[in-house]
N, C-alpha and C positions, 0 to 999 in steps of 0.2 A: 320655377318654370321646368316643366318637365319637357324632355326630349320626346316622349309619347305623344303628346299635343300637336308636334310638328311632323309625327310620321306619315300619316294620312295626306296632309299637305304636298309632303317630298315624294311620296310613291307615287301622286299623280301628276306631279311635276314632271318625274323620270317618264312615267307613261306619255305623257303629252310631247316629251323631248323624243322618245324612241318614234311616235308615230310622225312626227315631223322629220325626223331623220330619213325614214322610208320614203317619203316623198320627194326628195332631191334626186333629181337627173343628173347623175354625174357624166363629165364628158368622155369620149374615147379616148384612147391614149394619144392617138393621131391628132385629134382636134386639138387636144391639151399641148401638143408640142408645137401645133402651127401657131396657135393664138399666144402662147409664149415666147416663140420667135419674132412674132409681128411687135409684141410688145418691148423685146430686147432691141429690136431694129430702130423702131420708132422712139425709144429712149435715146439711142445713141445719135440718130439723126438730129435730134432736138436738142441735145447737149450740143452738137457742133454748130448748130445754127445759134444756140446763145454764145457759144465762144465766139463766133464770127461777128456777131452784134457787139459783144462786149469789146472785142480786137477795135471795131470801127469807131465806138465812142471814146475810148481810150487813144486813139488817132487823133479825133477831131479836137477833143480836149487837150491834148498835148498840143496843137496849133493853135488853139485860142490862148492858151495860157502862157506860151511862149512870149 
């Protein structure tokens, strides 16, 4: 098989990729910063909540298994 047979397919694929890339609406720097901060804050809160539940379950199991 030769590479020339795949050249038109690859060329149209790249053209399609470029066309789709131009359609992307990128967020502003301010929006990106706010959304990133929200993700980090929610992740920390959920991590702490999971840790509290884990400690509670550990304490309950400790009382049951004594």
